MMTF fields as JSON, N, C-alpha, C and O atoms, coordinates in Angstrom:
{
  "mmtfVersion": "1.0.0",
  "mmtfProducer": "UNKNOWN",
  "numBonds": 347,
  "numAtoms": 348,
  "numGroups": 87,
  "numChains": 1,
  "numModels": 1,
  "chainsPerModel": [1],
  "groupsPerChain": [87],
  "chainIdList": ["A"],
  "bondAtomList": [4, 2, 8, 6, 12, 10, 16, 14, 20, 18, 24, 22, 28, 26, 32, 30, 36, 34, 40, 38, 44, 42, 48, 46, 52, 50, 56, 54, 60, 58, 64, 62, 68, 66, 72, 70, 76, 74, 80, 78, 84, 82, 88, 86, 92, 90, 96, 94, 100, 98, 104, 102, 108, 106, 112, 110, 116, 114, 120, 118, 124, 122, 128, 126, 132, 130, 136, 134, 140, 138, 144, 142, 148, 146, 152, 150, 156, 154, 160, 158, 164, 162, 168, 166, 172, 170, 176, 174, 180, 178, 184, 182, 188, 186, 192, 190, 196, 194, 200, 198, 204, 202, 208, 206, 212, 210, 216, 214, 220, 218, 224, 222, 228, 226, 232, 230, 236, 234, 240, 238, 244, 242, 248, 246, 252, 250, 256, 254, 260, 258, 264, 262, 268, 266, 272, 270, 276, 274, 280, 278, 284, 282, 288, 286, 292, 290, 296, 294, 300, 298, 304, 302, 308, 306, 312, 310, 316, 314, 320, 318, 324, 322, 328, 326, 332, 330, 336, 334, 340, 338, 344, 342],
  "bondOrderList": [1, 1, 1, 1, 1, 1, 1, 1, 1, 1, 1, 1, 1, 1, 1, 1, 1, 1, 1, 1, 1, 1, 1, 1, 1, 1, 1, 1, 1, 1, 1, 1, 1, 1, 1, 1, 1, 1, 1, 1, 1, 1, 1, 1, 1, 1, 1, 1, 1, 1, 1, 1, 1, 1, 1, 1, 1, 1, 1, 1, 1, 1, 1, 1, 1, 1, 1, 1, 1, 1, 1, 1, 1, 1, 1, 1, 1, 1, 1, 1, 1, 1, 1, 1, 1, 1],
  "groupList": [{"groupName": "MET", "atomNameList": ["N", "CA", "C", "O"], "elementList": ["N", "C", "C", "O"], "formalChargeList": [0, 0, 0, 0], "bondAtomList": [1, 0, 2, 1, 3, 2], "bondOrderList": [1, 1, 2], "singleLetterCode": "M", "chemCompType": "L-PEPTIDE LINKING"}, {"groupName": "LYS", "atomNameList": ["N", "CA", "C", "O"], "elementList": ["N", "C", "C", "O"], "formalChargeList": [0, 0, 0, 0], "bondAtomList": [1, 0, 2, 1, 3, 2], "bondOrderList": [1, 1, 2], "singleLetterCode": "K", "chemCompType": "L-PEPTIDE LINKING"}, {"groupName": "TYR", "atomNameList": ["N", "CA", "C", "O"], "elementList": ["N", "C", "C", "O"], "formalChargeList": [0, 0, 0, 0], "bondAtomList": [1, 0, 2, 1, 3, 2], "bondOrderList": [1, 1, 2], "singleLetterCode": "Y", "chemCompType": "L-PEPTIDE LINKING"}, {"groupName": "ASN", "atomNameList": ["N", "CA", "C", "O"], "elementList": ["N", "C", "C", "O"], "formalChargeList": [0, 0, 0, 0], "bondAtomList": [1, 0, 2, 1, 3, 2], "bondOrderList": [1, 1, 2], "singleLetterCode": "N", "chemCompType": "L-PEPTIDE LINKING"}, {"groupName": "GLN", "atomNameList": ["N", "CA", "C", "O"], "elementList": ["N", "C", "C", "O"], "formalChargeList": [0, 0, 0, 0], "bondAtomList": [1, 0, 2, 1, 3, 2], "bondOrderList": [1, 1, 2], "singleLetterCode": "Q", "chemCompType": "L-PEPTIDE LINKING"}, {"groupName": "CYS", "atomNameList": ["N", "CA", "C", "O"], "elementList": ["N", "C", "C", "O"], "formalChargeList": [0, 0, 0, 0], "bondAtomList": [1, 0, 2, 1, 3, 2], "bondOrderList": [1, 1, 2], "singleLetterCode": "C", "chemCompType": "L-PEPTIDE LINKING"}, {"groupName": "ASP", "atomNameList": ["N", "CA", "C", "O"], "elementList": ["N", "C", "C", "O"], "formalChargeList": [0, 0, 0, 0], "bondAtomList": [1, 0, 2, 1, 3, 2], "bondOrderList": [1, 1, 2], "singleLetterCode": "D", "chemCompType": "L-PEPTIDE LINKING"}, {"groupName": "ILE", "atomNameList": ["N", "CA", "C", "O"], "elementList": ["N", "C", "C", "O"], "formalChargeList": [0, 0, 0, 0], "bondAtomList": [1, 0, 2, 1, 3, 2], "bondOrderList": [1, 1, 2], "singleLetterCode": "I", "chemCompType": "L-PEPTIDE LINKING"}, {"groupName": "GLY", "atomNameList": ["N", "CA", "C", "O"], "elementList": ["N", "C", "C", "O"], "formalChargeList": [0, 0, 0, 0], "bondAtomList": [1, 0, 2, 1, 3, 2], "bondOrderList": [1, 1, 2], "singleLetterCode": "G", "chemCompType": "PEPTIDE LINKING"}, {"groupName": "SER", "atomNameList": ["N", "CA", "C", "O"], "elementList": ["N", "C", "C", "O"], "formalChargeList": [0, 0, 0, 0], "bondAtomList": [1, 0, 2, 1, 3, 2], "bondOrderList": [1, 1, 2], "singleLetterCode": "S", "chemCompType": "L-PEPTIDE LINKING"}, {"groupName": "GLU", "atomNameList": ["N", "CA", "C", "O"], "elementList": ["N", "C", "C", "O"], "formalChargeList": [0, 0, 0, 0], "bondAtomList": [1, 0, 2, 1, 3, 2], "bondOrderList": [1, 1, 2], "singleLetterCode": "E", "chemCompType": "L-PEPTIDE LINKING"}, {"groupName": "PRO", "atomNameList": ["N", "CA", "C", "O"], "elementList": ["N", "C", "C", "O"], "formalChargeList": [0, 0, 0, 0], "bondAtomList": [1, 0, 2, 1, 3, 2], "bondOrderList": [1, 1, 2], "singleLetterCode": "P", "chemCompType": "L-PEPTIDE LINKING"}, {"groupName": "VAL", "atomNameList": ["N", "CA", "C", "O"], "elementList": ["N", "C", "C", "O"], "formalChargeList": [0, 0, 0, 0], "bondAtomList": [1, 0, 2, 1, 3, 2], "bondOrderList": [1, 1, 2], "singleLetterCode": "V", "chemCompType": "L-PEPTIDE LINKING"}, {"groupName": "LEU", "atomNameList": ["N", "CA", "C", "O"], "elementList": ["N", "C", "C", "O"], "formalChargeList": [0, 0, 0, 0], "bondAtomList": [1, 0, 2, 1, 3, 2], "bondOrderList": [1, 1, 2], "singleLetterCode": "L", "chemCompType": "L-PEPTIDE LINKING"}, {"groupName": "THR", "atomNameList": ["N", "CA", "C", "O"], "elementList": ["N", "C", "C", "O"], "formalChargeList": [0, 0, 0, 0], "bondAtomList": [1, 0, 2, 1, 3, 2], "bondOrderList": [1, 1, 2], "singleLetterCode": "T", "chemCompType": "L-PEPTIDE LINKING"}, {"groupName": "ALA", "atomNameList": ["N", "CA", "C", "O"], "elementList": ["N", "C", "C", "O"], "formalChargeList": [0, 0, 0, 0], "bondAtomList": [1, 0, 2, 1, 3, 2], "bondOrderList": [1, 1, 2], "singleLetterCode": "A", "chemCompType": "L-PEPTIDE LINKING"}, {"groupName": "PHE", "atomNameList": ["N", "CA", "C", "O"], "elementList": ["N", "C", "C", "O"], "formalChargeList": [0, 0, 0, 0], "bondAtomList": [1, 0, 2, 1, 3, 2], "bondOrderList": [1, 1, 2], "singleLetterCode": "F", "chemCompType": "L-PEPTIDE LINKING"}, {"groupName": "HIS", "atomNameList": ["N", "CA", "C", "O"], "elementList": ["N", "C", "C", "O"], "formalChargeList": [0, 0, 0, 0], "bondAtomList": [1, 0, 2, 1, 3, 2], "bondOrderList": [1, 1, 2], "singleLetterCode": "H", "chemCompType": "L-PEPTIDE LINKING"}, {"groupName": "ARG", "atomNameList": ["N", "CA", "C", "O"], "elementList": ["N", "C", "C", "O"], "formalChargeList": [0, 0, 0, 0], "bondAtomList": [1, 0, 2, 1, 3, 2], "bondOrderList": [1, 1, 2], "singleLetterCode": "R", "chemCompType": "L-PEPTIDE LINKING"}],
  "groupTypeList": [0, 1, 2, 3, 4, 5, 4, 1, 6, 7, 7, 2, 2, 7, 7, 8, 2, 9, 10, 3, 11, 12, 8, 1, 13, 14, 11, 5, 15, 6, 12, 16, 8, 17, 7, 16, 4, 10, 1, 2, 14, 3, 13, 10, 7, 10, 10, 3, 12, 9, 15, 13, 12, 9, 8, 8, 12, 13, 1, 9, 2, 9, 16, 17, 13, 2, 13, 6, 13, 14, 10, 14, 16, 1, 14, 9, 17, 6, 2, 1, 13, 16, 18, 10, 1, 1, 16],
  "groupIdList": [1, 2, 3, 4, 5, 6, 7, 8, 9, 10, 11, 12, 13, 14, 15, 16, 17, 18, 19, 20, 21, 22, 23, 24, 25, 26, 27, 28, 29, 30, 31, 32, 33, 34, 35, 36, 37, 38, 39, 40, 41, 42, 43, 44, 45, 46, 47, 48, 49, 50, 51, 52, 53, 54, 55, 56, 57, 58, 59, 60, 61, 62, 63, 64, 65, 66, 67, 68, 69, 70, 71, 72, 73, 74, 75, 76, 77, 78, 79, 80, 81, 82, 83, 84, 85, 86, 87],
  "secStructList": [7, 7, 7, 7, 2, 2, 2, 2, 2, 2, 2, 2, 2, 2, 2, 2, 2, 2, 2, 7, 7, 6, 6, 7, 7, 7, 7, 7, 2, 2, 2, 2, 2, 2, 2, 6, 6, 6, 6, 7, 7, 2, 2, 2, 2, 2, 2, 2, 2, 2, 2, 2, 2, 2, 6, 6, 1, 5, 7, 4, 4, 4, 4, 6, 1, 7, 7, 7, 5, 7, 2, 2, 2, 2, 6, 1, 2, 2, 2, 2, 2, 2, 2, 6, 6, 7, 7],
  "xCoordList": [106.093, 106.106, 107.551, 108.363, 107.858, 109.178, 109.095, 108.113, 110.129, 110.153, 111.298, 112.419, 111.015, 112.1, 112.72, 112.223, 113.787, 114.504, 113.654, 113.736, 112.853, 111.984, 110.997, 110.796, 110.389, 109.448, 110.143, 109.589, 111.341, 112.107, 112.386, 112.24, 112.785, 113.073, 111.828, 111.914, 110.683, 109.43, 109.147, 108.852, 109.237, 108.947, 109.944, 109.553, 111.23, 112.239, 111.997, 112.181, 111.591, 111.32, 110.154, 110.225, 109.092, 107.926, 108.303, 107.925, 109.037, 109.458, 110.357, 110.2, 111.288, 112.175, 111.412, 111.725, 110.409, 109.58, 108.793, 108.694, 108.236, 107.423, 108.264, 107.766, 109.536, 110.422, 110.92, 111.11, 111.132, 111.653, 111.289, 112.048, 110.144, 109.695, 110.41, 110.203, 111.235, 111.899, 112.776, 113.658, 112.516, 113.316, 112.999, 113.675, 111.986, 111.617, 110.263, 109.395, 110.099, 108.823, 107.841, 108.236, 106.559, 105.524, 105.584, 105.594, 105.625, 105.746, 104.515, 103.413, 104.713, 103.684, 104.407, 105.622, 103.662, 104.285, 105.058, 106.139, 104.526, 105.213, 106.524, 107.541, 106.5, 107.714, 108.738, 109.918, 108.287, 109.193, 109.798, 110.99, 108.972, 109.464, 110.519, 111.494, 110.335, 111.311, 112.627, 113.707, 112.531, 113.729, 114.523, 115.753, 113.831, 114.492, 114.41, 114.424, 114.325, 114.122, 115.238, 115.001, 116.437, 117.534, 117.554, 118.216, 116.834, 116.859, 115.661, 115.795, 114.47, 113.241, 112.43, 112.437, 111.731, 110.82, 109.504, 109.229, 108.706, 107.391, 106.527, 105.785, 106.626, 105.85, 106.274, 105.423, 107.575, 108.054, 107.513, 107.096, 107.527, 107.034, 105.541, 105.088, 104.778, 103.335, 103.032, 102.164, 103.75, 103.529, 103.871, 103.163, 104.944, 105.361, 104.466, 104.218, 103.977, 102.998, 101.739, 101.185, 101.288, 100.102, 100.315, 99.42, 101.496, 101.801, 101.8, 101.335, 102.318, 102.33, 100.924, 100.615, 100.073, 98.669, 97.996, 97.305, 98.195, 97.593, 98.09, 97.348, 99.347, 99.938, 99.601, 100.059, 98.805, 98.399, 99.434, 99.303, 100.466, 101.516, 101.115, 101.265, 100.605, 100.18, 98.662, 97.97, 98.153, 96.711, 96.228, 96.989, 94.968, 94.432, 94.488, 94.573, 94.444, 94.503, 95.927, 96.133, 96.902, 98.304, 98.625, 99.452, 97.98, 98.296, 97.864, 98.494, 96.795, 96.248, 96.65, 96.788, 96.837, 97.139, 98.591, 99.504, 98.795, 100.16, 100.379, 99.432, 101.619, 101.961, 101.83, 102.377, 101.107, 100.874, 100.814, 100.163, 101.494, 101.524, 100.242, 99.672, 99.796, 98.608, 98.963, 100.123, 97.949, 98.167, 98.592, 99.401, 98.053, 98.436, 99.922, 100.61, 100.42, 101.844, 102.678, 103.735, 102.205, 102.961, 103.101, 103.977, 102.248, 102.351, 102.993, 103.045, 103.48, 104.047, 105.531, 106.217, 105.99, 107.417, 108.234, 109.335, 107.706, 108.414, 108.679, 109.766, 107.687, 107.853, 108.987, 109.806, 109.022, 110.097, 111.454, 112.399, 111.549, 112.809, 113.176, 114.344, 112.188, 112.46, 112.935, 113.875, 112.301, 112.705, 114.137, 114.866, 114.527, 115.882, 116.854, 118.032, 116.335, 117.122, 117.779, 118.956, 116.992, 117.483, 116.924, 117.057, 116.307, 115.816, 116.761, 116.544],
  "yCoordList": [83.373, 82.044, 81.649, 82.473, 80.398, 79.877, 79.293, 78.643, 79.531, 79.083, 78.108, 78.351, 76.997, 76.1, 76.622, 77.587, 75.999, 76.52, 76.492, 77.411, 75.468, 75.398, 76.566, 77.204, 76.843, 77.955, 79.285, 80.15, 79.444, 80.668, 80.811, 81.896, 79.719, 79.767, 80.142, 80.9, 79.616, 79.948, 81.444, 82.114, 81.956, 83.375, 84.262, 85.248, 83.92, 84.719, 84.718, 85.743, 83.584, 83.524, 84.443, 85.178, 84.402, 85.247, 86.723, 87.517, 87.091, 88.489, 88.897, 89.984, 88.039, 88.337, 88.527, 89.415, 87.688, 87.809, 89.118, 89.802, 89.459, 90.679, 91.935, 92.951, 91.868, 93.021, 93.155, 94.266, 92.022, 92.06, 90.762, 89.795, 90.725, 89.493, 89.158, 88.079, 90.058, 89.851, 88.598, 88.478, 87.677, 86.464, 85.404, 84.377, 85.629, 84.656, 84.054, 84.724, 82.804, 82.128, 82.541, 82.773, 82.633, 82.984, 82.008, 80.795, 82.525, 81.622, 80.735, 81.225, 79.455, 78.47, 77.239, 77.113, 76.344, 75.175, 74.353, 73.849, 74.211, 73.439, 74.092, 73.415, 75.406, 76.134, 76.039, 75.788, 76.24, 76.151, 74.752, 74.599, 73.73, 72.355, 72.126, 71.413, 72.724, 72.589, 73.288, 72.735, 74.488, 75.264, 74.597, 74.561, 74.074, 73.504, 71.978, 71.387, 71.333, 69.887, 69.087, 67.977, 69.629, 68.907, 69.133, 68.399, 70.14, 70.502, 69.95, 69.544, 69.936, 69.519, 68.569, 68.671, 67.642, 66.761, 67.508, 68.518, 67.004, 67.616, 67.577, 68.518, 66.488, 66.369, 67.434, 68.045, 67.659, 68.702, 70.074, 70.864, 70.34, 71.632, 71.762, 72.799, 70.723, 70.754, 70.961, 71.759, 70.24, 70.364, 71.765, 72.32, 72.332, 73.66, 74.759, 75.748, 74.607, 75.565, 75.504, 76.542, 74.302, 74.146, 74.791, 75.452, 74.598, 75.195, 76.719, 77.389, 77.264, 78.721, 79.271, 80.38, 78.501, 78.907, 78.883, 79.833, 77.806, 77.681, 78.761, 79.222, 79.163, 80.183, 81.605, 82.554, 81.77, 83.096, 83.849, 85.056, 83.149, 83.788, 83.824, 84.846, 82.698, 82.608, 82.62, 82.133, 83.182, 83.191, 81.766, 80.913, 81.519, 80.156, 79.518, 78.293, 80.303, 79.713, 79.374, 78.835, 79.678, 79.48, 78.036, 77.774, 77.115, 75.708, 75.279, 74.41, 75.879, 75.453, 76.341, 75.852, 77.627, 78.552, 79.004, 78.238, 80.224, 80.723, 81.164, 81.498, 81.159, 81.51, 83.019, 83.793, 83.428, 84.847, 85.098, 84.36, 86.139, 86.498, 87.225, 87.975, 86.994, 87.691, 89.137, 89.466, 89.989, 91.394, 91.488, 92.344, 90.614, 90.602, 90.321, 90.98, 89.347, 89.035, 90.194, 90.507, 90.829, 91.935, 93.134, 93.976, 93.217, 94.312, 93.862, 94.625, 92.633, 92.081, 92.398, 92.772, 92.233, 92.406, 91.331, 91.607, 90.119, 89.039, 89.412, 89.163, 90.004, 90.404, 91.415, 91.333, 92.359, 93.358, 92.669, 93.026, 91.689, 90.955, 90.183, 90.14, 89.579, 88.874, 89.852, 89.553, 91.009, 92.013, 92.483, 92.795, 92.529, 92.949, 91.772, 91.925, 90.587, 89.344, 89.041, 88.686, 89.188, 88.943, 87.66, 87.425, 86.836, 85.541, 84.468, 83.295],
  "zCoordList": [120.956, 120.37, 120.102, 119.683, 120.345, 119.998, 118.596, 118.238, 117.816, 116.428, 116.214, 116.662, 115.525, 115.148, 113.852, 113.271, 113.406, 112.241, 110.972, 110.157, 110.797, 109.618, 109.614, 108.581, 110.755, 110.849, 110.572, 109.894, 111.091, 110.832, 109.34, 108.778, 108.703, 107.266, 106.462, 105.496, 106.86, 106.182, 106.314, 105.324, 107.525, 107.766, 107.032, 106.408, 107.099, 106.394, 104.884, 104.227, 104.336, 102.897, 102.532, 101.547, 103.319, 103.042, 103.14, 102.278, 104.172, 104.329, 103.166, 102.612, 102.798, 101.676, 100.381, 99.589, 100.172, 98.968, 98.981, 97.963, 100.142, 100.205, 100.014, 99.529, 100.394, 100.227, 98.793, 98.298, 98.126, 96.759, 96.043, 96.105, 95.366, 94.715, 93.403, 92.847, 92.914, 91.625, 91.68, 92.53, 90.765, 90.664, 91.698, 91.749, 92.526, 93.55, 93.204, 92.645, 93.537, 93.327, 94.414, 95.557, 94.061, 95.033, 96.196, 95.986, 97.424, 98.565, 98.745, 98.992, 98.621, 98.934, 99.464, 99.317, 100.072, 100.681, 99.654, 99.96, 98.448, 97.408, 96.993, 96.846, 96.806, 96.429, 97.548, 97.301, 98.765, 99.904, 99.979, 100.245, 99.743, 99.743, 98.687, 98.924, 97.523, 96.441, 96.795, 96.587, 97.324, 97.659, 98.78, 98.734, 99.777, 100.944, 100.985, 102.065, 99.809, 99.759, 100.423, 100.9, 100.459, 101.101, 102.605, 103.339, 103.059, 104.476, 105.247, 106.401, 104.597, 105.274, 104.401, 103.174, 105.054, 104.325, 104.087, 104.734, 103.162, 102.917, 104.17, 104.448, 104.924, 106.157, 107.168, 107.814, 107.308, 108.223, 107.82, 108.667, 106.531, 106.044, 106.324, 106.81, 106.023, 106.268, 107.746, 108.101, 108.61, 110.051, 110.544, 111.385, 110.027, 110.472, 109.924, 110.613, 108.703, 108.178, 109.042, 109.404, 109.371, 110.222, 111.589, 112.116, 112.158, 113.462, 113.385, 114.306, 112.29, 112.13, 111.907, 112.344, 111.23, 111.078, 112.449, 112.819, 113.198, 114.531, 115.48, 116.347, 115.316, 116.175, 115.768, 116.405, 114.712, 114.291, 113.48, 113.273, 113.017, 112.22, 110.749, 110.08, 110.252, 108.853, 108.762, 109.656, 107.676, 107.443, 107.2, 106.746, 107.505, 107.464, 106.09, 105.995, 105.022, 103.687, 103.264, 102.177, 104.095, 103.727, 103.375, 102.501, 104.044, 103.809, 102.413, 101.811, 101.893, 100.608, 99.435, 98.314, 99.671, 98.579, 98.66, 98.355, 99.064, 99.21, 100.651, 101.364, 101.06, 102.43, 102.603, 101.817, 103.631, 103.873, 105.371, 106.11, 105.809, 107.222, 107.615, 106.822, 108.848, 109.344, 109.673, 109.921, 109.672, 110.045, 111.506, 111.865, 112.345, 113.755, 113.895, 114.675, 113.145, 113.217, 112.679, 113.225, 111.611, 111.007, 111.94, 111.739, 112.955, 113.92, 115.227, 116.191, 115.26, 116.496, 116.648, 115.697, 117.868, 118.164, 117.444, 116.968, 117.364, 116.664, 115.205, 114.684, 114.555, 113.155, 113.026, 112.111, 113.943, 113.933, 114.055, 113.352, 114.938, 115.108, 113.842, 113.455, 113.201, 111.944, 110.876, 110.139, 110.785, 109.789, 110.028, 109.087, 111.298, 111.65, 111.661, 111.986, 111.298, 111.259, 112.605, 112.677, 113.663, 115.019, 115.615, 116.816, 114.795, 115.287, 114.853, 115.157]
}
């Protein structure tokens, strides 16, 4: 899958939170919108979360609750590249 910068930022935020949640807000679309409000519009964030759900990267409830990566994505080569910050 090809990722735009907004999608990359979403994935990196989720990975960063899962590695060390101390001092970070629970990843959700609203929190992400607040953190990146100068970089992305709410519509851009919503569209990119939807695209990541459709692409099997985020779990289906991510749009409504909190952002969460699928187990399939966590075992993918792309996930490994994100963890190594090579995207």
